[in-house]
N, C-alpha and C positions, 0 to 999 in steps of 0.2 A: 820463858825458860823456868823449869821447875827445879827447886833446890831446897832440900831439908823441909819438904812439905809446904813450902810457901810459893806462891806464884808472884814472881817479881816483874812488874811491868814498868818500863821507862816511859813517862807520860809527857814530860816537858823538857825541851832543851833550849837553853839560851846560849848563843855563841857570841862572845865578846872578843874581838880581835885587837890585842894590844901589840903594837909593832914599833920598831925603830927606836929602841932605847940607845941614845948616842952618848954624850959626854955627861959625867957627873962627878961632883966632889963627894967626899965621904959623907954620908947621911943625907946629902940633899942633891937635887938636880941643880945644874947651872941654868941660867936663863936661855942658853942655847940649845938645850935638850928638850926632847918631847916624849910623850908616851901617847900613841895614836890609838883610838878606838874607832874602828872603821864601820862597825854596825852592832846593833843588839837586836837579834831576832829571836822570837819565841813562837814555839807551836806545840800543840798537843797531838800526840800520835793518835792515828785511827784506833778506835776501839779502846781507848784509855779509860781509866777508872776514877779520874778526878776532873773537876772543872777549875779553871783559874781565872783571875782578873787582877788588874792593877788598881790599888787604892787611888781613888780620885784625888785625895790630898797628899798622897805619897807618904802616908804615916798610919800607924795603928789607930783604929777608932774602936772604942768599947761598944759592945752590942751591935756591931756592924751587920748590915743586911746586904742582900744582893745589890740593892741600889747604890751602895757605897763603892762599887767597883765597876770598872770598864774593861771591855775586851775588843778584839779586832784590831784594826789600824788605829793607833793611838797618836795623839799630839801632845807634846810636853810644853808647858809654860810654867817655869818655876816662880814666876812672879804672881801667879793667880792663886786664888783660894783653892780652886779645884785644878790642880796642876796637870792631871791627866784627863783628857777627854777622849771619848770613843763611843762604842755601843755599850749601853748600860748592862750591867750584870756580869755574872761568871760564865764562861763558856770554854771553848777549846783552843782559841787562837789569841796571841798577843803579838803585836808588831809595834815596837817602840818608836820606829822612824827616827831614832837618834843616830846621826852619822857624823863622822869627821870631828870627834872629840879628841882634842889635843891637850894632854897634860904636860905642862912645861916645868912644874916644881912638885917636889914631894909633899906629902900631907902629914899634918900633925894636928894637935889642938893647942889652944892658948887662952890666957886670960887677957881680955881686952880692957885697957886703961885709956880712955879717950880715943885717940887715933892710933895708939901703939899697942902692941901685943907683947905679952911676956910667953915666949914659946916654951912648952914642955917638950923637950926632946927625948923623953924616955918611954912615953906611952900615950895612947889615945885617953885623954882625961874625961871620964865619964860625966863629971859635974859641969864640964865646960863644952858639951857637944855643939852648942850653938856657935862656939868660936873655933870653927875648923879653918885652919890656915894652910896656905901653900908658902913656902919660904926657900930662898936660896941662901947658902952661907957655907962656911968651912966648918967641918967637924960637928960636935954635938952642941956648940954654942952658936946661936942663930942671932944675927943683928935684927932687932925688932923692925928697923926701917925696911928690911928686905921682905917682911912677912905681909901677906895679903889675905884677905878672906876668900876662902875656897868656894867655888861655885858648884852646887850639886848638878850631877849629870853633865858636867863640863871638866872639872878638875878631879873628880872622883864619881864612881858609879853608886847610885843609891836607889834601890827599887823596893817597893812595899807592895806585897801581893797577898791575895786571898786565895786559899785552897780549900776545896770541899770534896769529900767522897761522893761519887755519883753511883758507885756500885754498892749493893747492899751487904756485901761480905768483905769489906776492907777491914783489916785490923790494925794497919799502920800506914803512914805516909811519911816520907822522908825526902830530904834535899841534899844531893851530892853536887858539890862544887869542884870542878877539876881544872887545874892549870896544865895546859899542853904546850911545852916549849916548841917553838918552831924556828926556822932559819937555820943558817949554817954554823952558828956558834956551838961549840962542843960541850960547853959547860951551862949550868943553869942560868948564870948571870944574874940580872936584875929580877928575874922571875922569882928567886928566892926571897925577895923583899916584899912580895904581894901578901897583904893581909886581908882577912875577911872579918868584919864585925856583923853580928846578927842578933836579933832577939825574936822571940815567939809570943804572940798574943799580948804585947805590951809589957812583957816581963823584963828581967835584967838583960843588959847587953852582954854579950860575950865576944871575945876576939880570939881568932886563931891565925897563926902564922902557917901559911899552907904547907911550907916545907919544914917548919919547925927547926929544931937544932940538930937534926940528924943529917941535914944536908946545907950547903951554903953555896955562895955565888960561884965558887970554884970547883963545885962537885960536877963530874961528868954526867951528862944526861943518861948515859948507858949504865951508870951505877945506881940509878934511882929505880926502886920498885914501888909501883903504885899500891897504896893500901886499900883502895876501893875500885879495882878495875871492873870492866864489864858493863858500865852504865852508859857509856858514850858509844853511839852507834855510827858505823860508816855511812857513806853516801847512799848505800843501798837500803838503809833504815833497819837492817836486821843484824848484820855483822858487827861484832865488837870491834871498835877501831884500835888500831895499834898506834900507841902514842909513847914514843921513847922519852924518858925522863918526866913523864906526867905524874902528878900527885893530886890526891883528892882528899876532902874532908866530907864527912856525912853528918848531917843535922837532922835528928829526929823531930819531926814537926808534931806529929799526934801518934798515940798508940793506945790501944785498948788494954794492953798489958796482959793480954790473955789469948790463947790460940782460938778460942771459941766465941769471943765477943766482938761484934762489929763497931765500928766508929760512929755510925749515924751521919747525920747530914750537917754537923756543926761547921761553920766557916772558921777555919783556922787562919791565922795571920802570921806571915814571916817578913821581916825587914832585913835587907841584905845590903851591907856597904862594902865595896871592893876597892882598894886603894894601894898605892905604893907608899909604905910606911917610911918616912924619913927618919924615924928612930931606929929602924932596923939596921943592924951592921952590915947586912947584905946589900944595903942601898950604897954601893961603894964604886969608885971610879973603875976599879978592876972588873965590875959587873956590866960594863957598857957593851952595846952591840947586840942585846938580847931582844927576843920577841916571843909571843905566845898566843894561844887561843885560850879563852876561858869558857868552859861549858858549865850550865847549871841544869841539873836533871832532877826532876821530881819523880820518886819511885814509890811504888806501893806494894803492899803484901796483903794476901787474902787470908781469911781464917782457914784453919785446917778442915779438910773435908770430913 
């Protein structure tokens, strides 16, 4: 689709199904509630302009080369040094093979003192990213005894990917993350508490609340207008998917900052963490019964003709 002199192509789609948000207390899930991730599937569309791969260590690596990434059908082992295994290099397909992820408690960060955690219930604490916890409790004060270390790609989704231009005329590559509410609930519900943390090429972490402060758990799906529509395709692969209540954020991964300069073949790296933020006020008992799909799409734009 040509728009304003740029050719935009959707090249990667990741669909994460989050379902069955049941009961929750304010700020945290109770032990009886779950967030289910049924699958994480990745593919690069035919004729796309980028190649992708998952970082073997699931983390940024300075001066990374093709050999630091894997593609194809992947296997996850969070306890191994090389956490992802598959076919070496960047290519066009990724299948994480992660299924049946069940998140039973909301996510925050904490300072660990011995076996106890002092939970920060206001934000993700950048200085303590190693101490990511899941916790049950009432309100914004969390009993340290209820906190447990959260497990990557079990209690929250964490993906580190390499992205490289393979067409000679690309001027930018971006990543659009979309939350698509599903199910019969008429309001956004717990979807409004989904946060995304990301960083590019080992830089500073940034965090975004997908729905921000313009919508909350009680906002009707029909009242939401997507800020970045047109990047998620329907099952036919070409038609824009109609998604009532959907909201997106766009992350610029690389740009030449000019209409006439190409990106080259640098491997850019993006790390993405998707989680239910326990400190978000939309993580509320009134938000129960929600479900959604999460789409991650990589888009590219060419230089002007």
